[in-house]
MARKE-799037 format. One record per residue (C-alpha): x, z, y; residue number from 1; residue in one letter. Coordinates in nm, 2 decimals. Layout:
BEGIN
REC      c1      c3      c2    i  aa
REC       X       Z       Y  NUM   A
...
//
This chain:
BEGIN
REC      c1      c3      c2    i  aa
REC   -9.11   -0.71    0.91    1   M
REC   -8.75   -0.62    1.07    2   L
REC   -8.58   -0.61    0.75    3   L
REC   -8.61   -0.95    0.64    4   H
REC   -8.54   -1.11    0.96    5   D
REC   -8.23   -1.13    1.20    6   G
REC   -8.29   -0.84    1.41    7   G
REC   -8.14   -0.59    1.18    8   P
REC   -7.84   -0.83    1.24    9   L
REC   -7.90   -0.83    1.66   10   L
REC   -7.90   -0.44    1.69   11   V
REC   -7.63   -0.41    1.46   12   A
REC   -7.47   -0.70    1.73   13   V
REC   -7.56   -0.50    2.01   14   L
REC   -7.38   -0.16    1.87   15   F
REC   -7.08   -0.33    1.81   16   T
REC   -7.07   -0.48    2.17   17   I
REC   -7.12   -0.08    2.26   18   L
REC   -6.83    0.02    2.09   19   A
REC   -6.64   -0.21    2.23   20   G
REC   -6.72   -0.17    2.58   21   I
REC   -6.66    0.24    2.51   22   F
REC   -6.35    0.16    2.32   23   A
REC   -6.23   -0.05    2.60   24   C
REC   -6.33    0.24    2.87   25   L
REC   -6.13    0.47    2.72   26   E
REC   -5.88    0.34    2.69   27   V
REC   -5.79    0.24    3.03   28   A
REC   -5.89    0.55    3.12   29   L
REC   -5.64    0.77    2.98   30   S
REC   -5.35    0.48    3.13   31   R
REC   -5.47    0.54    3.45   32   V
REC   -5.30    0.82    3.60   33   S
REC   -5.37    1.03    3.93   34   R
REC   -5.15    0.95    4.13   35   V
REC   -5.30    0.57    4.08   36   R
REC   -5.67    0.66    4.13   37   V
REC   -5.51    0.82    4.45   38   E
REC   -5.36    0.53    4.55   39   E
REC   -5.66    0.32    4.45   40   L
REC   -5.85    0.59    4.69   41   V
REC   -5.60    0.52    4.96   42   R
REC   -5.68    0.14    4.90   43   D
REC   -6.03    0.19    4.97   44   E
REC   -6.13    0.00    4.64   45   R
REC   -6.47    0.00    4.52   46   A
REC   -6.54    0.24    4.24   47   G
REC   -6.21    0.50    4.30   48   A
REC   -6.43    0.72    4.44   49   K
REC   -6.66    0.76    4.14   50   R
REC   -6.32    0.68    3.94   51   L
REC   -6.14    1.02    4.14   52   Q
REC   -6.42    1.24    4.01   53   Q
REC   -6.40    1.17    3.61   54   V
REC   -6.00    1.22    3.66   55   M
REC   -6.07    1.54    3.82   56   A
REC   -6.19    1.65    3.46   57   D
REC   -6.02    1.33    3.20   58   P
REC   -6.09    1.55    2.87   59   P
REC   -6.49    1.57    2.90   60   R
REC   -6.46    1.16    2.97   61   S
REC   -6.30    1.04    2.74   62   L
REC   -6.38    1.28    2.44   63   N
REC   -6.80    1.16    2.47   64   L
REC   -6.63    0.82    2.50   65   L
REC   -6.50    0.81    2.17   66   L
REC   -6.84    1.02    2.03   67   L
REC   -6.99    0.75    2.16   68   L
REC   -6.80    0.45    2.03   69   R
REC   -6.82    0.64    1.70   70   L
REC   -7.21    0.60    1.71   71   I
REC   -7.19    0.31    1.81   72   C
REC   -6.98    0.17    1.47   73   E
REC   -7.16    0.38    1.20   74   L
REC   -7.46    0.29    1.34   75   S
REC   -7.35   -0.04    1.34   76   A
REC   -7.21   -0.03    0.94   77   A
REC   -7.56    0.12    0.83   78   G
REC   -7.73   -0.16    0.95   79   I
REC   -7.55   -0.38    0.80   80   V
REC   -7.51   -0.25    0.51   81   V
REC   -7.92   -0.16    0.45   82   T
REC   -7.94   -0.56    0.61   83   Y
REC   -7.71   -0.67    0.26   84   F
REC   -7.90   -0.45    0.02   85   V
REC   -8.27   -0.54    0.08   86   H
REC   -8.09   -0.89    0.05   87   R
REC   -7.82   -0.92   -0.27   88   L
REC   -7.79   -0.63   -0.60   89   D
REC   -7.71   -0.29   -0.60   90   G
REC   -7.33   -0.18   -0.51   91   S
REC   -7.20   -0.57   -0.44   92   L
REC   -7.46   -0.52   -0.13   93   A
REC   -7.22   -0.17   -0.02   94   V
REC   -6.86   -0.39   -0.04   95   V
REC   -6.98   -0.69    0.12   96   V
REC   -7.14   -0.49    0.42   97   G
REC   -6.85   -0.24    0.41   98   V
REC   -6.64   -0.53    0.41   99   A
REC   -6.80   -0.72    0.71  100   V
REC   -6.80   -0.40    0.91  101   M
REC   -6.50   -0.32    0.88  102   T
REC   -6.35   -0.70    0.97  103   V
REC   -6.58   -0.65    1.22  104   V
REC   -6.50   -0.31    1.38  105   S
REC   -6.14   -0.37    1.34  106   Y
REC   -6.13   -0.73    1.58  107   V
REC   -6.43   -0.61    1.80  108   F
REC   -6.37   -0.29    1.84  109   V
REC   -6.03   -0.19    1.77  110   G
REC   -5.78   -0.49    1.86  111   V
REC   -5.93   -0.66    2.11  112   A
REC   -6.14   -0.40    2.37  113   P
REC   -5.88   -0.21    2.34  114   R
REC   -5.60   -0.51    2.49  115   T
REC   -5.83   -0.59    2.76  116   I
REC   -5.83   -0.23    2.85  117   G
REC   -5.45   -0.15    2.83  118   R
REC   -5.39   -0.50    3.03  119   Q
REC   -5.64   -0.43    3.29  120   H
REC   -5.65   -0.11    3.30  121   A
REC   -5.75    0.00    3.73  122   D
REC   -5.98   -0.32    3.68  123   A
REC   -6.17   -0.16    3.40  124   V
REC   -6.10    0.19    3.51  125   A
REC   -6.34    0.11    3.82  126   L
REC   -6.59   -0.07    3.64  127   R
REC   -6.67    0.20    3.44  128   G
REC   -6.60    0.45    3.63  129   A
REC   -7.03    0.48    3.76  130   G
REC   -7.07    0.44    3.38  131   V
REC   -6.83    0.70    3.23  132   A
REC   -6.96    0.93    3.51  133   R
REC   -7.34    0.91    3.39  134   A
REC   -7.31    0.92    3.08  135   L
REC   -7.10    1.28    3.08  136   T
REC   -7.39    1.40    3.33  137   R
REC   -7.65    1.29    3.02  138   I
REC   -7.44    1.36    2.71  139   F
REC   -7.17    1.66    2.87  140   G
REC   -7.23    1.90    2.71  141   P
REC   -7.27    1.75    2.34  142   L
REC   -6.86    1.61    2.27  143   P
REC   -6.80    2.01    2.40  144   T
REC   -7.03    2.19    2.11  145   L
REC   -6.87    1.95    1.86  146   L
REC   -6.52    2.04    1.90  147   I
REC   -6.61    2.42    1.95  148   L
REC   -6.77    2.33    1.57  149   I
REC   -6.49    2.14    1.46  150   G
REC   -6.23    2.44    1.57  151   N
REC   -6.42    2.66    1.44  152   A
REC   -6.40    2.52    1.08  153   L
REC   -6.08    2.43    1.12  154   T
REC   -5.72    2.72    1.00  155   P
REC   -5.58    2.85    1.27  156   G
REC   -5.62    2.83    1.67  157   K
REC   -5.81    2.46    1.76  158   G
REC   -5.81    2.30    2.03  159   F
REC   -6.07    2.37    2.38  160   Q
REC   -6.05    2.01    2.50  161   Q
REC   -5.99    1.81    2.18  162   G
REC   -5.70    1.74    1.98  163   P
REC   -5.72    1.39    2.10  164   F
REC   -5.44    1.30    2.30  165   A
REC   -5.13    1.21    2.04  166   S
REC   -4.73    1.23    2.14  167   E
REC   -4.74    0.83    2.09  168   A
REC   -5.03    0.79    2.37  169   E
REC   -4.79    0.95    2.59  170   L
REC   -4.48    0.81    2.48  171   R
REC   -4.71    0.53    2.59  172   D
REC   -4.83    0.61    2.89  173   L
REC   -4.41    0.69    2.94  174   V
REC   -4.35    0.29    2.87  175   D
REC   -4.60    0.18    3.15  176   V
REC   -4.49    0.42    3.36  177   A
REC   -4.13    0.27    3.30  178   Q
REC   -4.25   -0.06    3.35  179   E
REC   -4.47   -0.08    3.70  180   R
REC   -4.18    0.13    3.85  181   G
REC   -4.29    0.49    3.85  182   V
REC   -4.08    0.63    3.65  183   V
REC   -3.71    0.47    3.69  184   E
REC   -3.58    0.38    3.26  185   R
REC   -3.36    0.66    3.28  186   A
REC   -3.66    0.87    3.39  187   E
REC   -3.82    0.75    3.15  188   R
REC   -3.53    0.82    2.85  189   D
REC   -3.47    1.16    2.90  190   M
REC   -3.93    1.19    2.86  191   I
REC   -3.88    1.06    2.54  192   N
REC   -3.59    1.26    2.44  193   S
REC   -3.79    1.64    2.54  194   V
REC   -4.10    1.48    2.29  195   F
REC   -3.76    1.48    2.01  196   E
REC   -3.66    1.77    2.10  197   L
REC   -3.90    1.91    1.83  198   G
REC   -3.81    1.67    1.60  199   D
REC   -3.41    1.75    1.61  200   T
REC   -3.28    2.02    1.46  201   I
REC   -2.94    2.25    1.57  202   V
REC   -2.73    2.05    1.23  203   R
REC   -2.75    1.72    1.45  204   E
REC   -2.63    1.81    1.75  205   V
REC   -2.38    2.14    1.70  206   M
REC   -1.99    2.11    1.70  207   V
REC   -1.90    2.13    1.32  208   P
REC   -1.64    2.37    1.22  209   R
REC   -1.40    2.12    1.16  210   T
REC   -1.38    2.10    1.58  211   D
REC   -1.39    2.48    1.66  212   I
REC   -1.13    2.65    1.81  213   V
REC   -1.13    3.02    1.71  214   T
REC   -0.89    3.30    1.72  215   I
REC   -0.82    3.59    1.55  216   E
REC   -0.95    3.95    1.59  217   R
REC   -0.66    4.10    1.61  218   G
REC   -0.44    3.93    1.89  219   K
REC   -0.45    4.01    2.25  220   T
REC   -0.61    3.96    2.52  221   V
REC   -0.32    3.80    2.71  222   K
REC   -0.30    3.61    2.35  223   Q
REC   -0.70    3.44    2.39  224   A
REC   -0.61    3.38    2.74  225   L
REC   -0.34    3.13    2.68  226   N
REC   -0.58    2.96    2.41  227   L
REC   -0.89    2.90    2.66  228   L
REC   -0.65    2.81    2.90  229   L
REC   -0.46    2.55    2.67  230   R
REC   -0.78    2.44    2.48  231   S
REC   -0.99    2.41    2.85  232   G
REC   -1.27    2.60    2.64  233   F
REC   -1.45    2.94    2.81  234   S
REC   -1.61    3.08    2.54  235   R
REC   -1.44    3.13    2.17  236   V
REC   -1.57    3.26    1.83  237   P
REC   -1.36    3.55    1.71  238   V
REC   -1.30    3.55    1.37  239   V
REC   -1.18    3.85    1.10  240   G
REC   -1.06    3.73    0.75  241   D
REC   -1.15    3.27    0.78  242   N
REC   -1.39    3.11    0.97  243   N
REC   -1.68    3.24    0.79  244   D
REC   -1.61    3.58    0.90  245   D
REC   -1.74    3.53    1.30  246   V
REC   -1.71    3.88    1.42  247   L
REC   -1.79    3.81    1.80  248   G
REC   -1.71    3.55    2.10  249   V
REC   -1.48    3.59    2.33  250   A
REC   -1.55    3.48    2.69  251   Y
REC   -1.26    3.38    2.94  252   L
REC   -1.48    3.56    3.26  253   K
REC   -1.44    3.90    3.01  254   D
REC   -1.05    3.84    2.90  255   L
REC   -0.97    3.79    3.32  256   V
REC   -1.13    4.09    3.40  257   R
REC   -0.99    4.32    3.11  258   K
REC   -0.64    4.19    3.23  259   E
REC   -0.69    4.22    3.55  260   R
REC   -0.80    4.59    3.55  261   S
REC   -0.55    4.74    3.24  262   E
REC   -0.32    4.45    3.13  263   G
REC   -0.35    4.23    2.82  264   G
REC   -0.02    4.28    2.67  265   G
REC   -0.19    4.55    2.39  266   S
REC   -0.60    4.52    2.41  267   I
REC   -0.71    4.35    2.12  268   K
REC   -0.97    4.05    2.13  269   V
REC   -1.16    4.25    1.91  270   E
REC   -1.23    4.55    2.18  271   D
REC   -1.33    4.26    2.49  272   V
REC   -1.54    4.05    2.23  273   M
REC   -1.90    4.00    2.25  274   R
REC   -2.14    3.97    1.99  275   D
REC   -2.22    3.68    1.82  276   P
REC   -2.59    3.52    1.79  277   V
REC   -2.64    3.34    1.46  278   F
REC   -2.92    3.07    1.42  279   V
REC   -2.96    2.82    1.10  280   P
REC   -2.86    2.49    1.05  281   E
REC   -3.25    2.39    1.02  282   S
REC   -3.36    2.52    1.36  283   K
REC   -3.55    2.30    1.61  284   P
REC   -3.39    2.23    1.83  285   V
REC   -3.67    2.29    2.16  286   D
REC   -3.66    2.62    1.96  287   E
REC   -3.35    2.74    1.99  288   L
REC   -3.37    2.62    2.41  289   L
REC   -3.67    2.85    2.43  290   R
REC   -3.48    3.12    2.31  291   N
REC   -3.11    3.03    2.45  292   M
REC   -3.34    3.09    2.76  293   Q
REC   -3.52    3.42    2.72  294   A
REC   -3.16    3.62    2.58  295   E
REC   -2.96    3.47    2.86  296   L
REC   -2.76    3.34    2.55  297   G
REC   -2.53    2.98    2.63  298   H
REC   -2.38    2.99    2.25  299   I
REC   -2.47    3.02    1.85  300   A
REC   -2.25    3.04    1.54  301   I
REC   -2.47    2.84    1.29  302   V
REC   -2.50    2.92    0.95  303   V
REC   -2.59    2.74    0.64  304   D
REC   -2.77    2.75    0.38  305   E
REC   -2.51    3.01    0.20  306   Y
REC   -2.45    3.20    0.45  307   G
REC   -2.17    2.98    0.58  308   G
REC   -2.06    2.86    0.98  309   T
REC   -2.13    2.57    0.98  310   A
REC   -2.02    2.55    1.34  311   G
REC   -2.18    2.66    1.64  312   L
REC   -2.36    2.53    1.94  313   V
REC   -2.38    2.56    2.30  314   T
REC   -2.63    2.52    2.58  315   M
REC   -2.46    2.24    2.74  316   E
REC   -2.52    2.08    2.31  317   D
REC   -2.87    2.07    2.38  318   V
REC   -2.88    1.96    2.74  319   L
REC   -2.70    1.67    2.61  320   E
REC   -2.99    1.60    2.37  321   E
REC   -3.22    1.55    2.70  322   I
REC   -2.94    1.37    3.00  323   V
REC   -2.69    1.22    2.75  324   G
REC   -2.33    1.23    2.74  325   E
REC   -2.20    1.52    3.04  326   I
REC   -1.88    1.40    3.18  327   T
REC   -1.65    1.52    3.42  328   D
REC   -1.48    1.32    3.74  329   E
REC   -1.14    1.40    3.50  330   Y
REC   -1.27    1.16    3.19  331   D
REC   -1.12    0.81    3.24  332   R
REC   -1.20    0.57    2.97  333   E
REC   -0.84    0.52    2.80  334   A
REC   -0.73    0.19    2.67  335   P
REC   -0.66    0.21    2.30  336   P
REC   -0.28    0.16    2.28  337   V
REC   -0.04    0.26    2.63  338   E
REC    0.30    0.18    2.57  339   K
REC    0.51    0.46    2.77  340   V
REC    0.89    0.42    2.68  341   D
REC    1.06    0.18    2.43  342   A
REC    1.00    0.40    2.13  343   G
REC    0.61    0.62    2.23  344   T
REC    0.28    0.49    2.24  345   N
REC    0.03    0.68    2.38  346   R
REC   -0.30    0.59    2.18  347   V
REC   -0.67    0.72    2.17  348   T
REC   -0.74    1.01    1.95  349   A
REC   -1.00    0.79    1.77  350   R
REC   -0.76    0.50    1.73  351   L
REC   -0.79    0.39    1.38  352   P
REC   -0.47    0.53    1.11  353   V
REC   -0.52    0.16    0.97  354   E
REC   -0.39    0.07    1.37  355   D
REC   -0.15    0.30    1.36  356   L
REC    0.04    0.23    1.07  357   E
REC    0.02   -0.16    1.15  358   E
REC    0.17   -0.08    1.57  359   L
REC    0.49    0.16    1.33  360   Y
REC    0.53   -0.06    1.05  361   D
REC    0.45    0.28    0.84  362   V
REC    0.20    0.44    0.56  363   E
REC    0.04    0.73    0.63  364   L
REC   -0.18    1.00    0.40  365   P
REC   -0.49    0.99    0.53  366   H
REC   -0.72    0.97    0.29  367   D
REC   -0.93    1.21    0.36  368   D
REC   -0.90    1.11    0.74  369   V
REC   -0.96    0.81    0.95  370   E
REC   -0.86    0.84    1.34  371   T
REC   -0.51    0.90    1.48  372   V
REC   -0.73    1.25    1.62  373   G
REC   -0.80    1.30    1.21  374   G
REC   -0.44    1.25    1.07  375   L
REC   -0.29    1.51    1.35  376   L
REC   -0.59    1.78    1.28  377   A
REC   -0.52    1.75    0.90  378   M
REC   -0.11    1.79    0.97  379   A
REC   -0.16    2.16    1.18  380   L
REC   -0.42    2.24    0.93  381   G
REC   -0.60    2.34    1.24  382   R
REC   -0.82    2.22    1.57  383   V
REC   -0.56    2.04    1.82  384   P
REC   -0.52    2.17    2.12  385   I
REC   -0.31    1.96    2.41  386   P
REC    0.07    2.07    2.34  387   G
REC    0.00    2.07    1.93  388   A
REC    0.27    1.88    1.72  389   T
REC    0.26    1.75    1.43  390   A
REC    0.54    1.53    1.17  391   Q
REC    0.34    1.36    0.93  392   I
REC    0.46    1.00    0.77  393   G
REC    0.79    0.94    0.99  394   G
REC    0.62    0.99    1.27  395   L
REC    0.57    1.30    1.54  396   T
REC    0.23    1.34    1.66  397   L
REC    0.17    1.51    1.95  398   V
REC   -0.13    1.59    2.14  399   A
REC   -0.14    1.50    2.55  400   E
REC   -0.48    1.54    2.67  401   S
REC   -0.85    1.69    2.64  402   S
REC   -1.18    1.46    2.68  403   K
REC   -1.53    1.54    2.77  404   G
REC   -1.71    1.87    2.83  405   R
REC   -1.64    2.02    2.48  406   R
REC   -1.25    1.94    2.52  407   N
REC   -1.17    1.73    2.22  408   R
REC   -0.83    1.58    2.18  409   I
REC   -0.86    1.23    2.44  410   G
REC   -0.52    1.09    2.38  411   T
REC   -0.24    1.15    2.14  412   V
REC    0.14    1.06    2.23  413   L
REC    0.33    0.87    1.95  414   V
REC    0.71    0.84    1.83  415   R
REC    0.89    0.77    1.57  416   R
REC    1.04    1.10    1.36  417   T
REC    1.47    1.10    1.46  418   P
REC    1.70    1.08    1.17  419   D
REC    1.75    1.40    1.04  420   G
REC    1.41    1.57    1.14  421   V
REC    1.19    1.65    0.84  422   S
REC    0.89    1.53    0.83  423   P
//
C-alpha cells in the first residue's frame, strides 16, 4: 500500500535531508583546524569539548559521515526509482527517477549543505560534534572495515585512514586560513608553491645551457679562480671537448685550498674538480630536492633525452620555486637607459635590441636574440661576464655588472665604436 501513496517520496525526502546534514557536517569538520578548536575551548563555547574529542581523530568521523551520506543518497535514489517504476512504463521510469535524484542530490546534498558548512564551519561543527561523536561510537568500526577491504582490492599500497583528503581540499584550507589571518599571504603562497613542486620538472627551473659558464679541463687552478672571481659564481662545470662533455664541477673553496697549499700555476683544474651529478630534465623537482638533501649535493648537470647538456640546476633554483626570487643587498633596480657621458649609455641587459637601435640610430644583426644581453652573448660566442667586451654594428658593448643569484649580466655599457676600429 505504501507504494501507491506519497509515503515513499516522504521517506526519500528524509533520506535526502539526512544526506545533506551529513554533507554539511563533513565539510564543516574538514575546515575546522585544531588550532581553532583550542581557541573555541578557551572561549568556553558550547560543544567545544565534544568537538575537541572529535578532532583528536578527524579521519574516523569524516569517513563515517561520508559513508552515511552515501547510504542516504543511494537509499533515496532507490526509493524514488521504485516509486516511478510503479507509475511509468519500463526504462522511462528509471530515466525519470535518476534524473530527479541527480538534480535533488546536486542541489540539496552537493551544493546547499556544503555552502552552509563552508560559510559557518565553526557553528556547524560545534552543533554537530555531539552527533558525529555518537555516530562514531555506534558505527565506528564499519568505515575502517570497508577501507581495509578497498585497500585489499586496490593495486599497490593503500591508505590506512582512507584517501578522502585531496590536495584541492588542502589548498582550500590554506586559502581560508589566509582569509582569517591565521597565515600571511606570503606564507600561503609558499605553501602552495610546495604543493606545486610535485608538478614541476627540472627543465622548468634549471639554468639553460646558453647561460652556463664553463671552464676547460686543461685550464689551471689560477685561471679557474680568476674566472670564478670575475663571474661571481662559486661552482663551475668543467668540460672536455664541448659543453656536452661535462667531466666534473670545480668548487671555489677547493680551488682556493689547492692554490694556497700548492700554488695554482701548474695544477690543472681537472685535478681538483669533483665528480658531476647528472639528472634528467624530466625529473620532478620535489624528488630532486630530496636527492640533493640526501647526497649533500648542491648542483647537478641536467641532460636531455639525447644525453646532451640541457643546463644545470642548483638547490637554490629549487628553493626559489618555494620562496621566490632570491636577491642580495647589491641588487638594485636600474633604469632602462642611463646616460654616462656624451657618447656612452648604461643600459639594462634586458633592454630590447630595437630600443638600442633607435637610441643610436643603427641597424644591428639580431635575428636570433631580442635583448642587449643576448646580443652581447651572440657577439662573444659565450656567456658574458663582467668586463667582457664585444663590437657589433658600429657599437662597443661592455658587460658592466652581474645581477641576482645567478650572476647574470645586469647592465651593459654601450658606446659608438671609434672610427678605424673594425667592428
